C-alpha positions as CSV (number, residue, x, y, z in Angstrom):
1,M,-46.9,-295.0,6.2
2,F,-44.7,-296.8,3.7
3,A,-47.3,-299.5,3.1
4,S,-49.9,-296.8,2.5
5,F,-47.5,-295.1,0.1
6,C,-46.9,-298.3,-1.9
7,R,-50.6,-298.9,-2.0
8,R,-51.3,-295.5,-3.5
9,R,-48.4,-295.7,-5.9
10,L,-49.2,-299.2,-7.2
11,C,-52.9,-298.6,-7.4
12,K,-52.0,-295.6,-9.6
13,I,-50.3,-298.0,-12.1
14,S,-52.6,-300.9,-11.6
15,G,-53.6,-300.6,-15.1
16,E,-50.1,-301.4,-16.1
17,G,-50.2,-305.0,-14.9
18,T,-49.9,-304.7,-11.1
19,N,-51.7,-307.5,-9.3
20,L,-52.7,-308.2,-5.7
21,L,-49.8,-310.6,-5.1
22,Q,-47.3,-307.8,-6.0
23,L,-49.0,-305.4,-3.6
24,Q,-48.9,-307.9,-0.8
25,S,-45.2,-308.7,-1.4
26,I,-44.2,-305.0,-1.5
27,H,-46.1,-304.2,1.7
28,L,-43.9,-306.7,3.5
29,A,-40.7,-304.8,2.7
30,H,-41.1,-302.1,5.3
31,S,-40.3,-304.5,8.1
32,Y,-36.9,-305.4,6.8
33,S,-33.4,-304.0,6.2
34,S,-31.6,-305.0,3.0
35,T,-28.1,-304.7,4.4
36,A,-27.8,-308.1,6.1
37,V,-25.1,-310.2,4.4
38,S,-22.9,-313.1,5.4
39,R,-19.3,-312.0,5.9
40,A,-16.1,-314.0,6.2
41,P,-13.0,-312.7,8.0
42,S,-10.9,-310.6,5.6
43,S,-8.0,-313.0,5.7
44,E,-10.0,-316.1,5.0
45,L,-10.8,-317.2,1.5
46,C,-13.7,-319.6,1.2
47,P,-13.1,-322.2,-1.6
48,A,-16.8,-323.0,-1.8
49,T,-17.6,-319.3,-2.3
50,V,-15.0,-319.0,-5.1
51,S,-16.3,-322.1,-6.7
52,Y,-19.8,-320.8,-6.7
53,L,-18.8,-317.5,-8.1
54,I,-17.0,-319.3,-10.9
55,S,-20.2,-321.3,-11.6
56,C,-22.0,-317.9,-11.9
57,G,-19.7,-316.9,-14.8
58,L,-16.8,-315.1,-13.1
59,S,-13.3,-316.0,-14.0
60,P,-11.3,-317.9,-11.3
61,T,-9.2,-314.7,-10.7
62,A,-12.2,-312.5,-10.5
63,A,-14.0,-315.0,-8.3
64,A,-11.1,-315.1,-5.8
65,A,-10.7,-311.4,-5.8
66,T,-14.4,-310.8,-5.3
67,A,-14.7,-313.4,-2.5
68,T,-11.7,-311.7,-0.7
69,S,-12.5,-308.0,-1.3
70,Q,-16.3,-308.4,-0.6
71,R,-15.6,-310.9,2.3
72,I,-18.7,-312.9,1.4
73,R,-19.2,-316.5,2.4
74,I,-21.8,-318.6,0.6
75,V,-22.8,-320.7,3.6
76,S,-25.8,-322.1,1.8
77,P,-25.5,-322.8,-2.0
78,D,-29.3,-323.5,-1.9
79,K,-30.0,-319.9,-0.9
80,A,-27.6,-318.6,-3.5
81,D,-29.4,-320.9,-6.1
82,A,-32.7,-319.5,-4.9
83,V,-31.5,-315.9,-5.5
84,C,-30.4,-316.7,-9.0
85,A,-33.7,-318.6,-9.7
86,L,-35.7,-315.6,-8.4
87,L,-33.8,-313.2,-10.6
88,R,-34.5,-315.4,-13.6
89,A,-38.2,-315.7,-12.6
90,Y,-38.4,-311.9,-12.8
91,G,-37.0,-311.8,-16.3
92,F,-33.2,-311.7,-15.8
93,A,-31.4,-313.5,-18.6
94,D,-28.4,-315.6,-17.8
95,A,-26.1,-312.7,-18.8
96,D,-28.0,-310.4,-16.5
97,V,-27.6,-312.7,-13.6
98,V,-23.8,-313.0,-14.3
99,R,-23.6,-309.2,-14.5
100,T,-25.5,-308.8,-11.3
101,V,-23.4,-311.3,-9.3
102,R,-20.2,-309.8,-10.7
103,S,-21.1,-306.3,-9.6
104,A,-23.0,-307.0,-6.4
105,P,-22.0,-310.5,-5.1
106,S,-23.6,-309.8,-1.7
107,I,-26.9,-310.4,-3.4
108,L,-26.1,-314.1,-3.2
109,V,-26.2,-314.1,0.5
110,T,-29.4,-312.1,1.0
111,D,-32.7,-313.6,1.8
112,P,-34.5,-314.1,-1.6
113,E,-38.0,-313.9,-0.3
114,R,-37.7,-311.4,2.5
115,I,-35.2,-309.0,0.9
116,L,-35.1,-309.4,-2.8
117,R,-38.7,-310.3,-3.9
118,P,-40.3,-307.1,-2.5
119,K,-37.9,-305.0,-4.5
120,L,-38.2,-307.0,-7.6
121,D,-42.0,-306.7,-7.3
122,F,-41.7,-303.0,-6.9
123,F,-39.5,-302.6,-10.0
124,A,-41.7,-305.0,-11.9
125,A,-44.7,-302.9,-11.1
126,L,-42.9,-299.9,-12.5
127,R,-42.0,-302.0,-15.5
128,F,-38.3,-301.3,-15.2
129,E,-36.4,-303.7,-17.5
130,P,-34.4,-306.5,-15.7
131,R,-31.4,-306.0,-18.1
132,K,-31.3,-302.4,-17.0
133,L,-31.5,-303.3,-13.3
134,A,-28.6,-305.7,-13.9
135,T,-26.4,-302.7,-14.8
136,A,-27.1,-301.1,-11.3
137,P,-27.6,-304.2,-9.2
138,F,-26.8,-302.5,-5.9
139,L,-30.3,-301.1,-6.1
140,L,-31.4,-304.6,-5.1
141,V,-29.5,-304.5,-1.8
142,R,-30.7,-301.0,-0.9
143,S,-33.5,-300.3,1.5
144,L,-36.8,-300.1,-0.3
145,D,-38.6,-297.8,2.1
146,K,-35.6,-295.7,3.1
147,N,-33.9,-295.3,-0.3
148,I,-35.7,-296.6,-3.4
149,V,-39.3,-295.4,-2.7
150,P,-38.3,-291.9,-1.7
151,S,-36.2,-291.6,-4.8
152,I,-39.0,-292.7,-7.0
153,R,-41.5,-290.4,-5.2
154,F,-39.1,-287.4,-5.7
155,L,-38.5,-288.2,-9.4
156,R,-42.2,-288.5,-10.1
157,G,-42.6,-285.1,-8.7
158,V,-40.0,-283.7,-11.0
159,I,-40.3,-285.8,-14.1
160,G,-44.0,-286.5,-14.1
161,G,-45.4,-289.7,-15.6
162,D,-44.0,-293.2,-15.2
163,D,-43.3,-293.5,-18.9
164,Q,-40.8,-290.6,-18.7
165,L,-39.4,-292.1,-15.5
166,R,-38.8,-295.4,-17.2
167,R,-37.1,-293.7,-20.1
168,G,-34.8,-291.7,-17.9
169,F,-34.0,-294.8,-15.7
170,S,-33.2,-297.0,-18.8
171,R,-30.6,-294.5,-20.0
172,V,-28.8,-294.1,-16.6
173,P,-30.0,-296.8,-14.1
174,R,-27.3,-295.9,-11.6
175,A,-28.9,-292.5,-11.2
176,L,-31.5,-294.1,-8.9
177,M,-28.6,-294.7,-6.5
178,A,-28.5,-291.0,-5.8
179,D,-29.7,-289.9,-2.3
180,V,-32.7,-287.6,-2.4
181,D,-31.5,-285.1,0.2
182,R,-27.7,-285.3,-0.6
183,N,-27.9,-285.5,-4.4
184,M,-31.2,-285.3,-6.1
185,R,-32.8,-282.2,-4.5
186,P,-29.6,-280.1,-4.5
187,A,-29.0,-280.9,-8.2
188,V,-32.6,-279.9,-9.1
189,D,-32.4,-276.8,-7.0
190,A,-29.2,-275.8,-8.8
191,L,-30.8,-276.3,-12.2
192,R,-33.6,-274.0,-11.1
193,R,-31.2,-271.3,-9.8
194,C,-29.4,-271.4,-13.1
195,G,-32.6,-270.6,-15.0
196,L,-34.2,-273.8,-16.1
197,D,-37.9,-274.1,-15.7
198,D,-39.7,-277.3,-14.5
199,A,-40.5,-278.5,-18.0
200,A,-36.8,-278.1,-19.1
201,I,-35.6,-279.9,-15.9
202,S,-38.0,-282.7,-16.5
203,K,-36.8,-283.1,-20.1
204,L,-33.2,-282.9,-19.0
205,L,-33.6,-285.7,-16.5
206,V,-35.3,-287.9,-19.0
207,I,-32.4,-287.2,-21.4
208,Q,-29.7,-287.6,-18.7
209,M,-30.8,-288.7,-15.3
210,G,-27.1,-288.8,-14.3
211,V,-27.4,-285.1,-13.8
212,L,-28.7,-286.0,-10.3
213,L,-25.2,-287.3,-9.5
214,T,-23.6,-284.0,-10.4
215,S,-22.7,-281.5,-7.7
216,P,-24.5,-278.1,-7.6
217,D,-21.1,-276.3,-8.0
218,R,-20.4,-278.4,-11.2
219,I,-23.9,-277.7,-12.5
220,T,-23.2,-273.9,-12.1
221,E,-19.8,-274.3,-13.9
222,I,-21.4,-276.1,-16.8
223,F,-23.9,-273.3,-17.3
224,Q,-21.1,-270.8,-17.3
225,E,-19.1,-272.9,-19.8
226,L,-22.0,-273.1,-22.1
227,K,-22.7,-269.4,-21.8
228,A,-19.1,-268.7,-22.7
229,I,-19.4,-270.5,-26.1
230,G,-22.6,-268.7,-26.9
231,M,-25.2,-271.3,-25.8
232,C,-28.4,-269.9,-24.2
233,I,-31.1,-271.7,-22.4
234,S,-33.7,-271.0,-25.1
235,D,-31.6,-272.8,-27.7
236,S,-33.2,-276.2,-28.5
237,R,-29.7,-277.8,-28.3
238,F,-28.9,-276.5,-24.9
239,L,-30.1,-279.5,-22.9
240,Y,-28.2,-281.9,-25.1
241,C,-25.0,-279.8,-24.8
242,F,-25.6,-279.8,-21.0
243,R,-25.9,-283.6,-21.0
244,A,-22.6,-283.9,-22.8
245,M,-20.9,-281.5,-20.5
246,C,-22.1,-283.5,-17.5
247,G,-20.1,-286.4,-18.8
248,L,-16.9,-284.4,-19.0
249,K,-14.5,-283.9,-16.1
250,R,-13.3,-280.4,-15.2
251,G,-10.8,-279.3,-17.8
252,A,-11.7,-282.0,-20.3
253,W,-13.6,-279.5,-22.5
254,R,-10.4,-277.6,-23.2
255,R,-8.4,-280.8,-23.8
256,K,-10.9,-282.0,-26.4
257,L,-11.0,-278.6,-28.0
258,A,-7.2,-278.6,-28.3
259,L,-7.2,-282.2,-29.7
260,L,-9.6,-281.2,-32.6
261,Q,-7.7,-278.0,-33.2
262,S,-4.5,-280.0,-33.6
263,F,-6.0,-281.3,-36.9
264,G,-6.1,-277.8,-38.3
265,L,-9.5,-276.7,-37.2
266,S,-10.4,-273.3,-35.8
267,E,-12.0,-272.9,-32.4
268,D,-15.2,-271.7,-34.0
269,E,-15.4,-274.8,-36.2
270,V,-15.0,-277.1,-33.2
271,I,-17.6,-275.2,-31.1
272,K,-20.0,-275.3,-34.0
273,A,-19.4,-279.1,-34.3
274,F,-20.0,-279.5,-30.5
275,K,-23.3,-277.7,-30.7
276,T,-24.4,-279.9,-33.6
277,Q,-23.1,-283.2,-32.2
278,P,-22.5,-282.7,-28.4
279,M,-21.6,-286.3,-27.8
280,L,-18.6,-285.8,-29.9
281,F,-16.7,-284.5,-26.9
282,L,-17.5,-287.8,-25.0
283,Y,-15.6,-290.0,-27.4
284,A,-12.2,-291.3,-26.3
285,D,-9.3,-289.3,-27.7
286,D,-7.9,-292.4,-29.5
287,N,-11.3,-293.1,-31.0
288,I,-11.5,-289.5,-32.4
289,K,-7.9,-289.6,-33.7
290,R,-8.3,-293.0,-35.5
291,K,-11.4,-291.9,-37.3
292,L,-10.1,-288.6,-38.3
293,R,-6.8,-290.0,-39.5
294,F,-8.7,-292.6,-41.6
295,L,-11.1,-290.1,-43.1
296,L,-8.3,-287.6,-43.9
297,D,-5.5,-290.1,-45.0
298,E,-7.5,-292.9,-46.6
299,V,-10.7,-291.4,-47.8
300,K,-8.9,-288.1,-48.6
301,L,-11.6,-285.9,-47.1
302,G,-10.9,-282.3,-45.9
303,I,-10.9,-281.7,-42.2
304,S,-13.3,-278.8,-42.5
305,D,-15.7,-281.0,-44.5
306,V,-15.6,-283.7,-41.9
307,I,-16.2,-281.4,-38.9
308,A,-19.1,-279.8,-40.8
309,Q,-20.7,-283.2,-40.6
310,P,-19.5,-284.3,-37.1
311,V,-22.1,-287.2,-36.9
312,I,-19.6,-289.2,-39.1
313,L,-17.4,-289.4,-36.0
314,S,-20.1,-291.2,-34.1
315,Y,-20.0,-294.1,-36.6
316,S,-18.0,-297.2,-35.8
317,L,-14.9,-297.3,-37.9
318,E,-14.7,-301.1,-38.0
319,N,-18.4,-301.9,-38.3
320,C,-19.7,-299.0,-40.3
321,I,-17.3,-296.7,-42.0
322,L,-14.8,-299.4,-43.4
323,P,-17.6,-301.7,-44.8
324,R,-19.3,-298.7,-46.5
325,C,-16.0,-297.6,-48.0
326,A,-15.4,-301.1,-49.2
327,V,-18.8,-301.1,-50.9
328,L,-18.3,-297.7,-52.6
329,S,-14.8,-298.9,-53.7
330,V,-16.3,-302.0,-55.4
331,L,-19.0,-300.0,-57.1
332,M,-16.4,-297.5,-58.4
333,K,-14.3,-300.3,-59.8
334,E,-17.3,-301.8,-61.6
335,G,-18.4,-298.4,-62.9
336,K,-21.7,-298.3,-61.0
337,I,-20.9,-295.0,-59.4
338,Q,-18.7,-292.2,-60.5
339,R,-15.2,-291.9,-59.0
340,D,-15.8,-288.3,-58.2
341,I,-18.8,-289.1,-56.1
342,K,-19.1,-286.9,-53.0
343,L,-17.9,-289.5,-50.5
344,L,-18.9,-287.9,-47.2
345,P,-22.7,-287.6,-48.1
346,A,-22.5,-291.2,-49.5
347,L,-21.1,-292.5,-46.2
348,L,-23.7,-290.7,-44.1
349,G,-27.2,-292.0,-43.2
350,N,-28.5,-295.0,-41.3
351,S,-27.8,-298.6,-42.3
352,T,-31.1,-299.1,-44.1
353,V,-30.6,-296.0,-46.3
354,F,-27.1,-297.0,-47.2
355,S,-27.9,-300.6,-47.8
356,T,-30.9,-299.8,-50.0
357,R,-29.0,-297.3,-52.1
358,Y,-25.7,-299.0,-52.6
359,V,-26.0,-302.7,-51.6
360,V,-29.5,-304.0,-52.4
361,R,-29.7,-302.0,-55.6
362,H,-26.5,-303.5,-57.1
363,A,-26.4,-306.9,-55.4
364,D,-27.6,-308.9,-58.5
365,D,-25.2,-307.2,-60.9
366,V,-22.3,-306.9,-58.5
367,P,-22.4,-309.7,-55.9
368,D,-19.2,-308.4,-54.4
369,V,-21.0,-305.5,-52.8
370,V,-22.7,-307.9,-50.4
371,K,-19.3,-309.4,-49.5
372,A,-17.8,-306.0,-49.0
373,Y,-20.7,-304.9,-46.8
374,E,-20.2,-308.1,-44.7
375,G,-16.5,-307.4,-44.3
376,K,-15.4,-310.2,-46.6
377,I,-13.8,-307.8,-49.0
378,K,-11.5,-305.3,-47.2
379,F,-11.2,-301.7,-48.1
380,K,-7.8,-300.9,-49.5
381,G,-8.3,-297.3,-50.6
382,F,-10.1,-295.8,-53.5
383,T,-6.9,-295.1,-55.5
384,H,-6.0,-298.8,-55.7
385,D,-8.9,-299.6,-58.0
386,T,-7.7,-297.8,-61.1
């Protein structure tokens, strides 16, 4: 039955590069379990295993801890080498291999041809990116026919096409670790009970497939929390606000609200900002505080002005806001822009827009703008350039 399913699925996407060799390799997978690993007694540390893990890019401390906690013994370096070579053959960069081994070292003691290749063939046929698989490497040691294929089959039924499936997977690869009966189906059923239609559920899973790892009770709570702040399902921003709420632990909403209110904002201002820029509430508290303190104390912006354009808080302070401030400071000093320029609109926009408007345009007359944009001239405040 599994072989027949794979044949149907892969024939469906044969136009996307699937070949006969991939089909044959995947068909072999139904006969094998992916759980077989070589284990060492918990009290025994194998120096050869530690040495091999170090050669894969782990630090000596991490290698020793991994060898002990995972109780793996690399009996055959040749097999481990074959595993790494196979991953590279399927497009894993060296950094991807290191990440895979660090997160799921048991891969090194699996059979590369019998266990790994069928799964790699399957994911290659779906055109899942190796660098994304490397962020959820335990997928490679799960059963293909018992876990992975049923998950893909269920998701296809909810999301639709493979392009959408790839997009959702690339955003949250670990979501594919969710069990169909224990996680995926209950989550989707809860979304339906709360009022989302199939089209909205499909879009939500593409936006945030991690919803599948959220309990039905928590899904219901999130709907209630969004309703309490005036969000309705018909609002085009609803799914994005829901995605952000899924990333918050219970009680975190109120804590973030209190943090922003501590800067003098009203609850209505904060809620409006959340609706405009939902990911704002997923930023670390220290991250939010550092950016706000800089914008208020150094750039001299008003808190209400900042929160009215909350996207500014998504910009990196070190790599974006500070260099842009340095550029504007240089241009003020040279008289190329007015000192009373509206700073917040000037700081906003993507890097191409800012660079074209303030760096490229003035680079010949004021070479320092290039240095400032590259971080070679530090921002010391706008008032120092008088």
